[in-house]
N, C-alpha and C positions, 0 to 999 in steps of 0.2 A: 711270228711274233711281230707286233706293230712297231714301226720305226718311230722313235720319239721325235717330236717337233723341235725346232731350234730353241724355242722358250724352255721346253722341258729339259733339254740337254744343258742349257745355260744354268738352270737352277739346281740340276743334279750334280754339277761339277764344282770347280773351284770358287766361282762367284757365290754359289749357294753356301759353301763353307764359310766364306768371308762374311756373308749375311748373318750367319749364326753368331759369329763373334761380336758383331756390331749391336745385335738386338737382344741384350740381356740386362738385368738389373732390376732392383726393387722399385725404382721410380716408374718403370714401365709397367710392372705388375700392379702398382697402386693406381695408375691411370686406367688400367684395364678393369680394375674392380669398380671404379667410379663409373666408367662407361657402361659396363654390362649391368650394373645395378639399375641404371635408368632404363635400359632396354628390356630387361627381364621383368620389370615391374608391369609391363603391358602383356605378359604372357600368363598362361594358366597351366598348371599340372604338367610340367616338363619332366618326363621320365627318361628321355634319351635325347642326346645331342650329337650331331656329326659335323665336324669341321673339316672342310676341304682346304688343304694347305695349312697344316698345323705348325710347321717349323719346329722350334724346340718346346712348344707347349705353353707358351706364355698366356694365351687366351684360355687354354684348358685349366691352368692353374687358378685363374680368376673364377671361371665357371664352377670349378670344384669347390671353392670356398663359398660361393653364392647358392650353389645347388648340390649340397653334400650327398643327397640320396639319388642323384641323377646319374645314369649310365653315360659316360662320355666316350666318344669315338673320334678318331682323327685319321687324316690321310696325309702323308708327306713323301715327297719324291727324293729328297736329299738324304743320303744314308746317315750323315753326321747328325743332322737335325732330328731324324727319326729316332736314332739311338738315345739322344737326350730326352725326347719327348716320352718315349716308351719307359725310360728308366725312372720317370717320376712316379710310376705306379698308380696313376689316377685315371688312366684311360687306355682303351685298346687302340693302338695306333698301327694303321696298315701302311706299309712302305710301297710306294708306287705313285703313278700319276693319277690325279683326280679323274681323269677320263676313263681310266681302266678299273676304277673301284666298282666291284660287283653290286648290282641292284638286287641283292638277296633279301633285303628287308627295308622297312622305312623307319624314320626317326621323327620324333615330335618337332625338332628343330634342325634345319640344316643351315650352314653359314659359311661365309668366307669373310676374311678381314685382311685387306691388303694383298689379295691374290688375283682377282679379276683384272686389276690394273696391269698385271704383268703378262697377260695372255694376248697373243695376236688377235685382232678383231675377228678373223674368220674362225677362230676357235670358240668364241663366245657362245654361239648357239648350243654347242655340245656341253659347255660348262653350265649354262642355264638349265639344260635338260637334266643334268645330274642333280643340281640343287632342287629342282622341282620334283622330279620323279622319286627322289630319296626322301622327300619330306611328307609326313602325313598331315602337318598343319601349318607350321611356321617356317619362314625363310628370312634370314638376316644377311643383309649385304652391307658391309662396312668398307668403303673404298674411297678413292679420290673422286670427287664429282666434278663434272663440267657439263653444261647443258647441250653442248655439241661435241662429237668425238674430236679429240686432239692427241697428238703424240708429244711426249716430253723426253728430252735427252736424259738418260738415267745413269749417272756416274760415268759419263763418257760413252755410254753404249746407246745406240739407236735401235729402234724396234723392240724395246724392252719395257716401256712404260707408257700407258695410255689412260687418259681420263675420258669419261663419258657418263651418260645417265643410265647406268647399269639397271637400276631398279625400275626405271620407266620403261626400258626395253623388255624387262620381264613382265611388267604389267600389261604391255601391249601384246606380248606373245601368249600369255595364259589368261584367258578371260575370267577364270574363277579366282584369281588372285586379287586381293584388296590391300590397300596400304593402311596399316594400323598406326604407324608412328614413324617419325624420323627426327634426326638431330645432327648436331655438328660438334666435334671435339677439337678445341683450338690449342695450338702449340704454345700460346702465351697464357694459358690458363694459370693463374697464380698458385693454385693448389694441386691440380691434376692435369698437367700438360700432356697433350697427345699429339698425334702426327697429322693434324688437319683432316681427320677422317669424317666423312659424312656417312651416317648410317640410316638404313631403311629397314623396317620391320614389316614384312608381308605375311598375310594369312590366306590360306585356302578357304574359300567359302564352302560350307557343308553342302 
């Protein structure tokens, strides 16, 4: 059995449990609805979505409302978060590391939101491969952006938060990917505040 990395152990344990408690509420879900409605407007015929790093399912809740006929799937390493996400009854949520999720099928859209930023840089190629290989058409990356890689102290912890151009690295790595759209969600938005997320929607060329 594979030994979990330091980041995986971090999110699987007490800190991951605390994250669950901090990230709940209707304001967050409303912001997600506004965000995903903009993003999904650029897609066509989504029948299946896979989110790597689902947490308690806040993103899946928004997607379920916007895409009521879509088959939703998630991956979550923290047991407490997984239980909450699965209990929503709107998605099939697999418990474990995104690196271990089996590539048994593909999905119309694969995505991460606030997940790649918490991976050590050496783990990113494997994460990119999962996003790419599991997608049949679209890839959504919604993370903290910075033109050059930089580490940020995260709630007193080092080695747990990184900003960089994740989408640009994927575009450089996979020649058949193209950028469809991108945008920014600001924490001071008067109606739908979000966590300063920059999102990129990529598509595989046929």
